[in-house]
C-alpha positions in Angstrom: -51.0 -32.3 -15.5 -50.4 -28.5 -16.2 -47.6 -27.0 -18.2 -44.9 -24.6 -16.0 -44.5 -21.4 -17.3 -41.3 -19.5 -16.9 -37.8 -20.0 -17.5 -35.9 -23.3 -16.6 -32.3 -22.5 -14.6 -30.3 -23.6 -17.6 -31.9 -20.8 -19.2 -31.7 -18.2 -17.0 -27.5 -19.0 -16.8 -27.1 -18.9 -20.5 -28.6 -15.4 -20.4 -26.3 -14.5 -17.5 -23.3 -15.8 -19.1 -24.0 -13.9 -22.5 -24.3 -11.0 -20.2 -21.1 -11.3 -18.5 -19.3 -12.4 -21.9 -20.8 -8.7 -23.9 -19.4 -6.7 -20.2 -16.1 -8.2 -20.5 -15.7 -7.0 -23.9 -17.2 -3.6 -23.6 -16.2 -2.2 -20.5 -12.4 -2.2 -21.0 -13.4 -0.3 -24.5 -15.4 2.3 -22.6 -12.2 2.7 -20.1 -10.3 3.4 -23.1 -12.5 5.7 -24.4 -12.8 7.6 -21.1 -8.8 7.5 -20.5 -9.0 9.1 -24.4 -11.1 11.9 -23.5 -9.5 12.8 -20.3 -6.2 13.1 -22.4 -7.8 15.1 -25.2 -8.9 17.4 -22.4 -5.5 17.9 -20.6 -4.1 19.0 -24.0 -6.8 21.2 -24.7 -6.2 22.8 -20.9 -2.0 22.9 -21.7 -2.9 24.8 -24.5 -5.3 27.1 -22.6 -3.0 27.8 -20.1 -0.1 28.4 -23.0 -2.7 31.1 -24.3 -3.3 32.5 -20.4 0.5 32.9 -20.2 0.9 34.7 -23.2 -1.5 37.3 -22.4 -0.2 37.5 -18.4 3.1 38.1 -20.2 1.8 40.8 -22.4 -0.4 42.5 -20.0 1.7 42.3 -16.7 5.7 42.9 -18.3 7.3 43.8 -15.2 6.4 40.1 -13.9 6.9 38.6 -16.9 5.1 34.7 -17.0 2.6 34.1 -14.1 4.5 32.7 -11.4 1.9 30.1 -10.7 -1.3 28.6 -11.7 -3.7 30.4 -9.5 -2.4 33.7 -11.1 -4.0 32.9 -14.2 -7.3 32.7 -12.7 -9.1 33.5 -9.4 -10.0 32.3 -6.4 -12.9 29.5 -6.8 -16.5 30.4 -6.5 -15.5 34.4 -6.1 -15.7 36.9 -8.7 -12.6 37.6 -10.2 -11.0 41.2 -10.5 -8.0 41.4 -12.9 -4.9 41.9 -10.9 -1.2 40.6 -11.0 -2.2 37.8 -8.7 -5.6 37.2 -10.1 -5.3 37.8 -14.1 -8.9 36.4 -14.5 -7.8 34.8 -18.0 -8.3 31.5 -17.2 -11.2 29.4 -15.4 -10.7 29.1 -11.9 -10.8 25.3 -11.8 -8.2 25.3 -14.2 -6.6 27.8 -12.1 -6.9 25.9 -8.7 -6.3 22.6 -10.0 -9.8 21.3 -9.4 -13.1 21.7 -7.2 -12.2 21.4 -4.8 -8.9 23.4 -4.9 -5.9 20.3 -6.2 -8.4 17.7 -7.1 -7.7 17.6 -10.4 -9.6 18.0 -13.7 -10.9 15.5 -16.2 -8.8 12.6 -14.6 -5.6 14.8 -14.5 -3.5 17.0 -12.5 -2.1 20.5 -13.5 0.5 22.6 -12.3 2.9 25.4 -13.8 5.9 26.2 -12.8 7.9 29.6 -13.0 11.1 29.2 -15.3 14.2 31.0 -16.3 14.4 34.8 -14.2 15.9 37.3 -15.8 16.2 40.9 -13.8 13.5 39.9 -11.6 11.1 38.8 -14.5 9.8 35.4 -15.2 11.2 34.9 -19.2 9.9 31.6 -18.8 7.4 28.9 -17.7 6.1 25.5 -17.3 3.1 23.9 -17.9 2.4 20.6 -17.0 -0.9 17.7 -16.7 -0.2 14.7 -15.2 -3.0 11.7 -14.7 -4.1 11.5 -11.1 -3.9 7.9 -11.6 -1.5 6.4 -14.1 -3.5 3.5 -16.0 -6.7 4.7 -14.5 -7.5 8.5 -15.5 -4.7 8.3 -18.1 -1.7 7.1 -19.7 0.5 9.9 -20.7 1.5 13.4 -19.4 1.7 16.3 -21.1 4.1 19.4 -20.9 5.2 22.9 -22.1 7.1 25.5 -22.4 7.4 29.1 -23.3 7.4 28.2 -26.8 3.9 27.0 -26.2 4.7 23.7 -28.5 2.4 20.6 -26.1 4.6 17.8 -25.5 4.1 14.4 -24.1 5.7 11.6 -21.9 4.2 8.2 -22.4 5.5 7.1 -19.3 2.9 9.6 -17.5 5.7 12.0 -15.3 6.6 14.2 -18.2 9.0 17.3 -16.6 8.0 21.1 -14.4 11.7 22.2 -15.5 12.2 24.0 -19.2 15.1 22.1 -19.8 13.2 18.9 -19.1 9.9 20.1 -20.9 12.6 20.2 -24.3 13.5 16.7 -23.7 9.9 15.3 -25.0 8.7 15.2 -28.7 5.8 17.4 -29.2 2.2 15.9 -29.3 1.6 15.4 -32.7 5.3 13.4 -33.8 
């Protein structure tokens, strides 16, 4: 009688079951790590937008803060020439909310809004980062206004008005 070589069906099923158990443990941790990385990227981008807004305000005092996110950067795939409509202060991917435009960056959609206007000058602004898909690309939303304090909304929505932004707690509290 010859002895057969190879694995039995039971042995193969046990190996598959072990692999499935390991995957069931590892995949949720991987997704949480990806969401945490997306949130970190969103906070860094909000800080970049804040810096760009302050520089824009001092460079173009007759305009004040940038009226839109695209005014801080430039067009996608084109050389940027500094002006009040394309200041070249932030990356064009951030300025256009992704590549393609409007597609977001690192799981978040970014926007700014003109805040208070006094005498035709934008004396305020808001910056907003919202997860593209809540509980998949991120959990929390981040926002800021001209005080440059990054604020967090645990519900993932935030606000696009200066008064609304101030209702949220700073990120590190």
